[in-house]
N, C-alpha and C positions, 0 to 999 in steps of 0.2 A: 716907333719904338714899342708902343703897346702891342701892335700886331706881331712884332718879333717875339715878345715875351709870351704871348698866347700860343704862337706856333711852336715855340720851344717847349712849353709846358705840355702841349698836345703830343709832341714827339716823345717826351719823357714818359707820359702816361701810357702811350702805345707800347713802348719798350717794356714798361713795367708789367703790362698785361701779358705780353709774350713770355716774359721770364716766369711769371706766375703760372701760366698755362703749361709751360714745360715742366715746372716743378710738380704740378698736380697730375699731369698726364702719366699714367703708368706705362712702363716699358712693356713691349710685347713679350708675352711668355711663350716660349716654344718648347713643346714636349717631344722628347725622343721616344723611340720604341720601348726602351727599358723603363723610362718614366711612366709611360702608359701601362706597361705590364705590371709595374708595382702598384699603380692605382687600381688595377683590376682586382687586387686582393688575392687570397689563397687559391681561389678557383683557377687562377691563371697558371698555377704550377702544373696541374694535370693536363691543361690544354696545351701548354708549351711542350710538355713531354710527349703528348700524342702527336704533335707536329713533327718532332724529331723522329718518332717511330715511323710515321707515314713517309717522310723523306727517305729514311734508310731502306724501308721495304720497297718503295718505288724504284730507287736507283738500283738496288740489288736485283730485283726481278726484271727491270727493263734491260739491264745488261745481259742477264741470263737468257731471257726470251729472245732478244735480238741475236745472240750467239746461236741459239737453237734454230732460228729462222734461216741462217746462212748454210745452205746445203748445196753441194756441187750439183748443178743441173744435169751433168752427164754421169752422175754416179750410177743411176739405175741402168743406163745403157751399158756402162762398163761391167756392171755386175751381171747383166744378161749375157754379154759376150763371154765372160769368164765361165759362167755356169754351162752355157751351151757348148763351150769348147772342152768341158770337163775339168776346168781349173777351179774347183770349188775352194781350195785353200787360198788361191789368189783373190777370189771374191770376198772370202772371209777377212783376209788381211786388209783389203781395201775398205771394208766397212769399219774395221777397228781403227783405221787411220783417220777416218772422217770425224769420229767422236762427236756425234750429234744424236738427238733422239731418234730421228728417222734411220740413221745408219745402225744404231743399236737394235732397232726392231728388225731390220733386214738381216743383221748379223745373227740374231737369235733364230730367224727363219732358216738361214743357211745352215746353221748347226743342226737343224731338225730335218734336213733333206734326207729322203729315204724312208721316213716314217709316214704314217697315214696323213692325208691332207688336213684332217680335223685336228691332229696333234700340232701340226705346223701353225695352223690358224690360231689355235688356243695359245700357243707359246708367244706368237707375235702380239696377240691382244693383251696378254698379261704384261709384257714389256711396255707396250704402248700406254697402258693404264698407269704403270709406275712412272713413266716419263712425264705424262701429263700431270700426275700428282706432284712431281718435283717442280714442274714449272709453276704450278698454282700455289706453291708453298708461300705462306705469308699473305696471300690475297684475302682470306677471311678476316685477318687482323686489320688489313687496310679498309675493308668494308665496315668493320666495327668502328674504326676511327671516323669514317665518313658519317656514320649515324650517331656516334657517341659525342663527338666534339660539339656539335650544335646544342645537344641536350645539356652538356656541362655549361655552355654559354648561357642558356636560359636559366639554369640553376643559379649561376652568378647574378643574373638579372633579378631573380626573385630575392635572393639573399641581400643584394644591394638595396633594393627597394624597401625590404624589411628594416635594414639598418637605417635608411633615410627616415622612415616613418618613426622608428624608435627614437632617433635623435630629435625629431620634430616634437614628439610627445614629451620628451624630457626637457625641452627648451622652454616650454610654456609660452610666454609672450615675447621671448627673446629670439624668435625664429629669424634666421638670415640664410642667404644662399650659401655662404661659406660653411655653415654648419651641416648643410645637406649635401655638399659637393662630393664628399668621400663616397657616400652610398650611391649617388647618381653616377659617379665615375665608374664604380664597380659594376653597376647594372649595364651601362652602355659598353664599356670596354670588353667585358667578358662575352657579351652578345656578339659583338663584331669579331672578336678573336675566334670564338667557337664556330661562327659561320664561315670565316675565312678558311680555317683548318678543315672543316667538314666539306665545304664545296670543293676545295682543292683535292682532298682525298677521294671524293666521289668521282671527279673527272679522271684522276690518276688510276683508280680502280677499273673504270670502264675501258680506259686505254689499254691497260694490261690484259684485261679479259679478251678484248678484240684481238690483241697480238697472239694470245694463247690459242684462240680459235683458228687463227691463220696457220699456226704451227700444226695444230691437229689436222687441219684440212690437208696440208702437205704430207703428213704422216699417213693419212688414209689413202691418198693417191699413190704413194710409194708402195703401200701394202697391197693395193689392188694390182699394181703393175707386177709386183713380185709373185703373187698368187697366179696371175694370168700366165706368167712366164713358166711357172712350174707345171701348169696344165697343158702347155703347148706340145711337149713331146708325146702326150697321150692322144693328141688329135690325129 
């Protein structure tokens, strides 16, 4: 009987300990993106805005550059056939129908046929420079985001640490981790956010620059073929 009472008391004590542990144990706190952004403080506002700007520029330029890269591989052959057959208007209409940077360059060259070769070359180069400028529109801003976002993040780190030390100084002997948490949150969150935006923008910028260079390479090839074609009858 005594053993039964001791066993029962032991079980009750164990259950009591479990209940107390559950009551004391804090529930896991999960922070979402918005909660983290809020804890990052005011510095998160320009960082988030820069992220939106970077995404907009990348999507806009990626679509435009990819469209410029799609050129009919037989266009120059057809242009050559038309011009050698004396169908200059047909060659001009073909280039207008293509609606690409390369076709607009050749179109300008066709419109200058009959003039000195230097004039034709100059006209093509001017159009080519304008087309490249259009493709690179927004890329300097994207490069600025890549460099500026991490700096804003570091600024948030400095202001966050200043805030934490200020709270520590005012707390006197009542320092606790809760008091310092807001400043530390701001310091860490802004750093991470700035680096994420900056690194992403950096890779996006380099990808777009590589694609623009690919388009420029195709434009140079087409220009060379066109000028060689104009020189053929003189041989």
